[in-house]
Backbone bond lengths (Angstrom), bond angles and torsions (degrees), N, CA, C in turn:
res aa  C-N    CA-C-N  psi(-1)  N-CA   C-N-CA  omega(-1)  CA-C   N-CA-C  phi
1 M - - - 1.468 - - 1.522 110.82 -
2 F 1.334 115.09 -39.07 1.463 119.06 177.96 1.526 111.01 -61.91
3 E 1.354 115.68 -38.19 1.463 119.99 178.72 1.524 110.76 -66.29
4 N 1.334 117.28 -36.29 1.471 120.49 178.27 1.527 111.00 -63.82
5 N 1.334 115.95 -40.78 1.471 119.24 178.20 1.522 111.39 -64.18
6 E 1.346 115.23 -42.16 1.473 118.44 178.16 1.527 110.78 -62.45
7 R 1.339 115.02 -40.48 1.466 118.37 -179.89 1.526 110.51 -64.27
8 K 1.324 117.35 -40.25 1.461 121.16 178.86 1.525 111.36 -63.66
9 I 1.360 114.37 -43.20 1.469 118.55 178.78 1.531 110.81 -62.23
10 A 1.331 116.57 -40.77 1.476 120.84 178.91 1.521 110.62 -62.70
11 Y 1.366 115.58 -41.60 1.469 119.30 178.64 1.531 110.84 -63.73
12 V 1.335 115.89 -41.95 1.468 119.89 -179.93 1.526 110.59 -63.61
13 I 1.342 116.24 -44.42 1.475 120.09 179.07 1.524 110.84 -62.16
14 A 1.359 115.51 -43.30 1.470 119.37 179.10 1.518 110.91 -62.93
15 L 1.342 116.00 -40.80 1.468 120.27 179.68 1.525 111.20 -65.64
16 V 1.339 115.70 -42.43 1.467 119.93 178.32 1.532 110.39 -62.19
17 C 1.342 116.96 -44.27 1.469 121.18 179.38 1.527 110.45 -61.53
18 L 1.336 116.54 -39.87 1.460 120.62 179.36 1.520 111.28 -64.01
19 V 1.350 115.36 -45.51 1.467 119.70 179.96 1.528 110.65 -63.76
20 V 1.353 116.71 -45.03 1.465 120.20 179.07 1.529 110.34 -61.23
21 G 1.334 117.23 -42.32 1.460 120.49 179.26 1.511 112.43 -61.56
22 I 1.350 116.27 -41.90 1.470 120.18 179.28 1.522 110.88 -65.10
23 V 1.351 115.75 -43.33 1.469 119.89 -179.40 1.526 110.95 -63.55
24 V 1.339 116.35 -44.78 1.471 120.28 -179.73 1.520 110.50 -64.55
25 Y 1.327 116.34 -42.39 1.474 119.94 179.62 1.520 111.25 -62.69
26 A 1.340 115.93 -40.67 1.466 119.96 -179.56 1.521 111.63 -70.66
27 A 1.349 116.12 -31.97 1.476 119.95 -176.34 1.516 112.00 -76.83
28 L 1.337 116.82 -33.55 1.466 119.40 -178.47 1.521 110.41 -77.49
29 P 1.333 117.86 130.40 1.471 119.53 178.49 1.520 110.31 -69.83
30 S 1.319 114.45 136.48 1.460 118.35 178.37 1.516 109.35 -74.22
31 K 1.306 115.97 142.95 1.451 120.80 -179.90 1.522 109.05 -72.72
32 S 1.312 114.40 114.07 1.456 118.45 -177.82 1.518 110.13 -79.51
33 S 1.312 113.91 150.42 1.453 119.68 179.47 1.523 110.04 -68.80
34 E 1.325 116.25 138.49 1.462 120.36 177.86 1.519 110.46 -62.13
35 E 1.310 115.90 -32.57 1.460 121.89 177.50 1.520 108.47 -108.82
36 P 1.344 119.05 114.66 1.463 120.01 -178.38 1.527 111.00 -60.90
37 V 1.332 115.76 139.20 1.454 119.72 -178.07 1.514 110.69 -70.46
38 R 1.330 115.87 -50.81 1.461 120.38 179.49 1.522 110.00 -137.85
39 V 1.319 116.26 147.90 1.460 122.07 179.79 1.515 107.73 -131.87
40 M 1.315 116.76 136.12 1.458 120.82 176.40 1.526 109.04 -95.53
41 Y 1.328 116.75 113.21 1.459 121.53 175.84 1.522 108.44 -87.58
42 E 1.327 116.51 123.77 1.455 120.67 -179.91 1.525 109.34 -87.08
43 C 1.323 116.61 116.75 1.456 122.66 -176.63 1.530 109.69 -121.64
44 T 1.325 115.94 160.16 1.460 119.85 -179.52 1.521 110.99 -69.96
45 G 1.331 117.39 -33.87 1.459 119.82 179.97 1.508 111.24 -73.52
46 E 1.305 116.40 -62.07 1.458 123.22 176.24 1.513 107.30 -164.64
47 N 1.320 117.00 144.69 1.457 120.76 -178.49 1.523 111.12 -60.79
48 V 1.344 115.36 146.59 1.464 121.41 -177.19 1.521 108.77 -118.38
49 L 1.337 117.03 124.48 1.456 121.95 178.01 1.525 108.44 -90.68
50 F 1.343 115.53 114.15 1.463 121.63 -176.71 1.527 109.25 -101.87
51 S 1.327 116.72 132.27 1.458 121.97 -179.96 1.523 110.19 -106.48
52 H 1.344 115.98 113.30 1.459 120.10 175.90 1.525 111.28 -65.80
53 M 1.321 116.43 -41.36 1.457 120.55 -176.03 1.535 110.92 -61.53
54 E 1.318 115.66 -40.83 1.465 119.34 -179.88 1.522 111.07 -63.69
55 H 1.326 116.88 -39.53 1.458 120.53 -176.88 1.534 112.39 -77.62
56 T 1.330 117.13 -35.37 1.468 118.88 -178.06 1.523 112.47 -84.33
57 E 1.324 116.97 -45.94 1.466 119.78 -175.74 1.529 112.52 -84.64
58 D 1.335 116.99 -43.72 1.467 119.72 -176.64 1.523 112.14 -79.33
59 Y 1.347 116.46 -38.42 1.469 119.71 -175.14 1.521 113.66 -107.04
60 G 1.330 118.09 -4.20 1.461 121.00 175.16 1.509 115.00 70.73
61 Q 1.327 117.71 27.19 1.458 120.78 178.89 1.529 110.16 -79.88
62 D 1.336 115.54 146.95 1.454 121.63 175.65 1.522 108.88 -96.36
63 C 1.331 116.35 154.73 1.470 120.04 -179.91 1.525 111.57 -53.83
64 F 1.333 116.80 -40.65 1.462 120.89 -175.05 1.522 113.01 -77.92
65 D 1.330 117.63 -4.15 1.459 119.23 172.03 1.526 110.44 -67.48
66 C 1.326 116.37 -28.33 1.468 120.88 178.51 1.528 111.44 -109.58
67 H 1.327 116.30 -45.13 1.473 121.08 179.73 1.531 108.08 -85.49
68 H 1.347 115.95 74.96 1.456 120.06 -166.57 1.519 114.20 -88.72
69 E 1.326 118.31 -9.51 1.465 119.33 -176.70 1.520 111.76 -127.38
70 I 1.326 117.84 31.17 1.460 119.11 -173.60 1.514 111.36 -129.90
71 S 1.308 114.91 168.22 1.455 121.33 171.68 1.520 107.87 -119.75
72 H 1.300 116.22 154.20 1.460 121.93 -177.47 1.521 108.07 -112.57
73 D 1.343 116.48 120.06 1.464 119.51 -176.27 1.526 112.80 -93.76
74 G 1.332 117.85 1.01 1.446 120.90 176.65 1.507 114.13 77.88
75 E 1.319 117.95 -5.09 1.457 120.94 -178.15 1.516 111.29 -120.63
76 N 1.321 115.97 -48.55 1.460 119.82 -177.04 1.520 112.92 -96.10
77 G 1.313 117.32 3.11 1.454 119.88 178.73 1.517 112.26 77.99
78 Y 1.319 115.69 -163.15 1.451 121.73 -178.73 1.520 110.48 -93.24
79 D 1.323 116.00 144.52 1.457 120.23 177.87 1.522 110.43 -64.65
80 T 1.320 115.75 150.30 1.458 120.51 177.66 1.518 109.69 -81.47
81 C 1.329 115.80 166.29 1.466 120.33 177.93 1.532 110.65 -59.42
82 G 1.354 115.66 -38.16 1.452 120.00 -176.96 1.515 114.46 -68.44
83 S 1.344 117.96 -12.45 1.461 119.13 178.02 1.526 111.41 -70.51
84 C 1.324 117.55 -21.82 1.468 121.40 175.44 1.530 111.29 -114.82
85 H 1.324 115.43 -44.60 1.464 121.24 -177.16 1.521 109.25 -91.29
86 E 1.320 116.22 110.19 1.458 120.79 -179.23 1.520 109.97 -84.00
87 E 1.343 114.33 166.38 1.461 118.75 -177.48 1.522 110.76 -62.71
88 E 1.320 116.83 -38.91 1.467 121.50 177.15 1.519 108.72 -131.41
89 S 1.316 117.55 114.45 1.466 121.21 176.63 1.516 108.31 -158.53
90 E 1.314 116.02 161.32 1.454 121.80 178.99 1.517 109.09 -118.78
91 Q 1.333 115.26 137.81 1.461 119.66 -179.89 1.530 108.86 -87.61
92 V 1.320 114.46 71.06 1.465 119.78 -177.63 1.518 109.20 -100.86
93 P 1.332 117.77 148.49 1.463 119.78 -179.45 1.520 112.03 -71.27
94 A 1.308 116.37 142.99 1.463 121.91 176.39 1.521 107.86 -114.76
95 F 1.320 116.95 114.62 1.461 121.22 -177.27 1.523 110.45 -93.43
96 G 1.312 116.06 83.80 1.459 119.53 175.12 1.511 112.96 74.04
97 Q 1.330 115.67 -161.50 1.454 121.93 -176.17 1.525 110.66 -65.07
98 D 1.337 115.76 132.38 1.466 122.93 -179.89 1.527 112.09 58.27
99 G 1.333 117.01 26.64 1.459 120.32 177.56 1.516 114.34 76.33
100 L 1.322 118.16 12.70 1.460 121.18 -178.41 1.527 110.52 -106.99
101 F 1.304 115.88 139.98 1.451 121.74 177.11 1.528 109.16 -72.02
102 D 1.310 116.80 133.24 1.462 121.30 -176.50 1.531 109.60 -87.95
103 H 1.336 116.31 91.81 1.467 121.16 179.86 1.525 111.27 -65.27
104 E 1.336 116.77 -39.28 1.462 120.46 -176.68 1.529 111.13 -61.47
105 A 1.327 117.01 -44.15 1.465 119.86 -179.72 1.517 111.02 -63.07
106 H 1.327 116.49 -40.66 1.463 119.59 -176.52 1.533 111.91 -74.87
107 S 1.312 117.29 -35.45 1.468 119.09 -177.47 1.531 111.93 -82.49
108 E 1.343 117.66 -46.73 1.458 120.83 -175.86 1.536 112.52 -85.07
109 Y 1.321 116.56 -43.54 1.462 118.94 -175.61 1.528 111.75 -78.90
110 Y 1.341 115.37 -42.14 1.463 118.88 -177.72 1.521 112.97 -99.39
111 G 1.329 117.82 -6.79 1.463 121.01 175.14 1.513 115.43 71.95
112 L 1.315 117.87 26.26 1.466 120.70 178.63 1.524 110.12 -83.91
113 S 1.325 115.21 147.91 1.464 119.52 175.10 1.525 109.10 -99.27
114 C 1.321 116.47 167.83 1.465 120.42 -178.59 1.522 111.55 -57.29
115 T 1.327 116.13 -40.12 1.469 119.82 -175.11 1.525 113.29 -74.76
116 D 1.344 117.72 -9.79 1.461 118.56 174.76 1.529 111.11 -66.21
117 C 1.316 115.82 -28.98 1.471 120.18 176.75 1.527 110.79 -108.94
118 H 1.313 116.07 -48.24 1.468 120.55 178.01 1.535 107.56 -85.68
119 H 1.344 115.09 76.17 1.467 119.51 -167.25 1.529 113.82 -75.78
120 M 1.342 118.93 -6.76 1.467 121.35 175.50 1.528 111.30 -107.52
121 Y 1.322 116.22 14.03 1.456 120.98 -174.96 1.528 110.87 -92.49
122 D 1.318 115.04 137.56 1.463 121.52 177.19 1.536 108.57 -106.19
123 P 1.341 117.81 105.48 1.476 119.77 -177.51 1.528 113.41 -60.11
124 D 1.332 117.73 -23.78 1.457 120.75 -178.15 1.521 112.85 -82.98
125 S 1.341 116.25 -3.08 1.465 119.32 -175.77 1.530 112.01 -76.45
126 G 1.327 117.47 -20.10 1.461 120.51 -177.88 1.512 113.60 82.38
127 S 1.320 117.83 -1.38 1.471 121.22 -179.67 1.529 109.86 -98.00
128 E 1.320 114.72 167.87 1.455 120.70 176.91 1.534 109.59 -76.32
129 P 1.341 117.92 149.51 1.474 119.59 175.07 1.522 111.14 -59.93
130 Q 1.312 116.36 142.51 1.462 120.88 -178.97 1.522 110.78 -77.47
131 N 1.322 115.68 154.30 1.449 120.60 174.83 1.528 110.77 -73.83
132 C 1.321 116.12 161.89 1.463 120.40 -179.11 1.525 111.73 -59.22
133 D 1.362 116.29 -39.35 1.465 119.08 -175.92 1.520 113.02 -76.27
134 A 1.352 117.20 4.03 1.461 118.81 172.10 1.525 110.23 -69.04
135 C 1.315 116.66 -27.51 1.465 121.16 178.78 1.529 112.34 -118.20
136 H 1.327 115.98 -38.62 1.464 120.78 -175.05 1.522 110.14 -93.27
137 M 1.334 116.75 120.61 1.452 122.20 -179.56 1.539 109.70 -93.94
138 E 1.350 114.69 179.42 1.468 119.77 178.77 1.522 111.22 -61.03
139 T 1.318 116.74 -36.05 1.461 120.80 176.22 1.522 108.84 -114.86
140 G 1.314 116.85 150.20 1.453 121.16 -178.35 1.515 112.26 -117.84
141 D 1.310 116.34 -178.81 1.459 121.85 175.46 1.529 108.09 -143.62
142 E 1.318 116.85 -167.75 1.466 120.60 -176.66 1.528 112.54 -68.43
143 Y 1.326 117.78 -17.88 1.457 120.76 -178.54 1.536 112.91 -98.89
144 M 1.322 116.18 -30.53 1.463 120.09 -175.08 1.522 109.73 -135.14
145 P 1.336 118.82 117.85 1.477 120.55 178.25 1.528 110.78 -64.03
146 S 1.316 115.68 152.31 1.457 120.33 176.00 1.531 109.61 -66.12
147 L 1.328 116.06 168.97 1.457 120.70 -179.02 1.529 110.45 -60.42
148 S 1.327 115.95 -44.99 1.467 120.01 179.99 1.522 111.20 -64.46
149 D 1.331 116.67 -45.24 1.465 119.59 -179.66 1.527 111.72 -64.47
150 S 1.331 116.76 -37.25 1.466 119.08 -179.47 1.525 111.17 -67.26
151 Y 1.336 117.02 -38.24 1.464 120.00 174.77 1.526 110.19 -58.48
152 H 1.326 114.75 -51.54 1.459 119.50 -174.85 1.530 111.72 -64.38
153 Q 1.311 117.25 -44.01 1.469 119.82 -178.66 1.521 111.72 -69.14
154 Q 1.326 116.47 -46.24 1.459 120.40 -176.12 1.527 111.51 -72.46
155 C 1.326 116.01 -51.29 1.467 120.13 -173.95 1.531 111.37 -72.06
156 I 1.319 116.24 -54.09 1.463 119.50 -175.76 1.517 110.79 -67.63
157 G 1.324 116.93 -37.24 1.467 119.79 177.52 1.515 111.85 -60.00
158 C 1.327 116.27 -40.87 1.465 120.51 178.21 1.529 110.61 -68.24
159 H 1.322 116.95 -41.38 1.464 120.77 177.97 1.522 111.18 -59.96
160 Q 1.319 116.07 -41.06 1.462 119.57 -179.95 1.525 111.15 -68.49
161 D 1.332 116.73 -37.60 1.467 120.06 178.14 1.534 111.23 -63.70
162 F 1.348 115.55 -39.52 1.462 120.51 -178.71 1.520 112.41 -84.14
163 G 1.336 116.54 -16.26 1.458 119.81 -175.92 1.508 112.68 67.83
164 A 1.333 116.60 32.09 1.466 121.30 -179.45 1.516 109.50 -146.17
165 G 1.325 115.48 156.36 1.459 119.59 177.07 1.519 112.59 81.79
166 P 1.333 116.79 177.77 1.462 121.66 -179.04 1.536 112.12 -63.49
167 T 1.314 116.19 140.97 1.469 121.41 176.76 1.518 108.66 -128.96
168 T 1.318 115.81 -174.11 1.464 120.49 -177.17 1.517 112.33 -68.17
169 E 1.331 118.25 -11.87 1.464 120.16 -176.51 1.522 113.10 -73.79
170 N 1.314 117.86 -21.10 1.457 119.70 -177.23 1.525 110.39 -144.88
171 C 1.332 115.97 98.49 1.466 120.41 -178.69 1.524 112.13 -62.75
172 N 1.341 116.40 -30.84 1.456 119.62 -175.32 1.522 113.69 -70.61
173 D 1.340 117.95 -9.05 1.458 119.24 173.87 1.522 111.12 -65.00
174 C 1.318 116.60 -28.59 1.467 120.78 178.53 1.526 111.89 -112.21
175 H 1.309 115.91 -37.21 1.456 120.85 -172.50 1.516 111.07 -102.85
176 G 1.334 115.40 145.84 1.452 119.73 169.10 1.519 108.91 -69.78
177 A 1.334 116.08 154.65 1.460 120.03 -179.21 1.520 110.75 -63.12
178 R 1.332 115.65 143.74 1.460 120.50 178.15 1.524 110.74 -60.98
179 K 1.331 116.02 160.73 1.452 117.57 176.51 1.521 109.37 -67.87
180 R 1.320 115.67 158.33 1.455 122.17 -168.16 1.526 112.91 -59.66
181 A 1.335 117.41 -43.16 1.465 120.16 -178.18 1.526 110.97 -62.85
182 D 1.342 117.05 -41.55 1.468 120.46 178.74 1.521 110.95 -64.22
183 A 1.341 115.88 -40.09 1.463 119.46 179.75 1.519 110.96 -63.92
184 Y 1.332 117.17 -44.51 1.458 121.10 177.27 1.524 110.84 -58.15
185 H 1.335 115.07 -51.92 1.462 119.01 -173.35 1.528 111.87 -65.98
186 D 1.321 117.51 -44.60 1.464 119.65 -178.78 1.524 111.74 -70.04
187 Q 1.320 116.47 -46.63 1.462 120.17 -175.92 1.523 111.37 -69.70
188 C 1.319 116.58 -51.73 1.468 120.37 -173.91 1.527 111.60 -70.92
189 T 1.325 116.66 -54.81 1.460 118.61 -176.26 1.522 111.64 -70.07
190 G 1.340 117.12 -29.90 1.463 119.21 175.79 1.517 111.60 -62.83
191 C 1.336 115.82 -41.41 1.461 120.63 177.56 1.527 110.52 -66.60
192 H 1.341 116.62 -39.95 1.462 120.21 178.07 1.526 111.13 -60.48
193 E 1.336 116.04 -41.70 1.464 119.27 -179.38 1.524 110.99 -67.73
194 D 1.342 116.36 -39.46 1.465 119.18 177.57 1.526 111.33 -63.60
195 A 1.339 116.07 -37.85 1.464 120.44 -178.43 1.525 111.96 -83.26
196 G 1.338 116.84 -15.72 1.459 120.06 -179.73 1.512 113.60 72.31
197 Q 1.326 117.07 27.82 1.463 119.94 178.76 1.521 110.33 -156.15
198 G 1.316 115.00 161.28 1.454 119.93 -178.31 1.517 111.86 84.91
199 P 1.344 117.90 177.78 1.473 122.01 -179.97 1.528 111.76 -62.02
200 L 1.314 116.86 137.98 1.462 122.39 -178.17 1.522 110.41 -110.31
201 R 1.342 115.96 173.28 1.465 121.02 -175.69 1.528 112.01 -61.17
202 D 1.333 116.98 -34.61 1.460 119.32 -177.59 1.524 112.07 -92.02
203 D 1.334 116.71 15.30 1.455 120.82 -178.90 1.526 109.71 -131.74
204 C 1.340 116.17 78.87 1.461 120.16 -178.19 1.519 111.50 -62.69
205 T 1.351 116.41 -33.70 1.463 119.47 -176.54 1.517 111.62 -66.42
206 G 1.330 117.96 -19.31 1.458 119.94 178.97 1.513 112.54 -60.94
207 C 1.341 117.38 -30.90 1.463 121.07 176.70 1.537 111.43 -109.04
208 H 1.327 115.60 -46.01 1.467 119.85 -169.30 1.522 113.73 -91.01
209 A 1.319 116.96 -20.94 1.473 121.31 177.57 1.522 112.56 54.74
210 Y 1.341 116.33 45.85 1.466 118.06 173.98 1.517 108.75 -132.64
């Protein structure tokens, strides 16, 4: 009988230890991985389950191959695509404060003259300098660059010569981030095409399965 009591006490102690262990385990937060294993991207077509492990370990991708405009603080992880790329946005150029080009900074601080940019302008004519679209249209040809190309060649080329201002290395210095769907499609499918594997631009079912 004494042995039965000891056995009962041992069972009770074991049961109490088990319950305490379960409670403590449930109460302590599990250490989350610094790099999420999988992320569900919510899309209008169908949600896409993205695997970080597959891309980093199997394909040798670096975090900054996708997270190209962020910093990592070691605590909150990497910013999501949606932190820069909104659901609806336009990648339009922003010329300085309130969308206006700062003539004073360029003329007084950098010493540029009107004709450095308005290269068909005659200062002796008494008229105002013409806008870029007076000559450059939305589309260009072999004789006249398009409006977009003329901006990029004239503006960025000058920035590179001076070693100041936005250059080709960072489009977001001038442009707002593309909308989220465009960023997904260009970044993800572009990488797939370069690697020759995974869902491609002409294969929506590869990601969306519809």
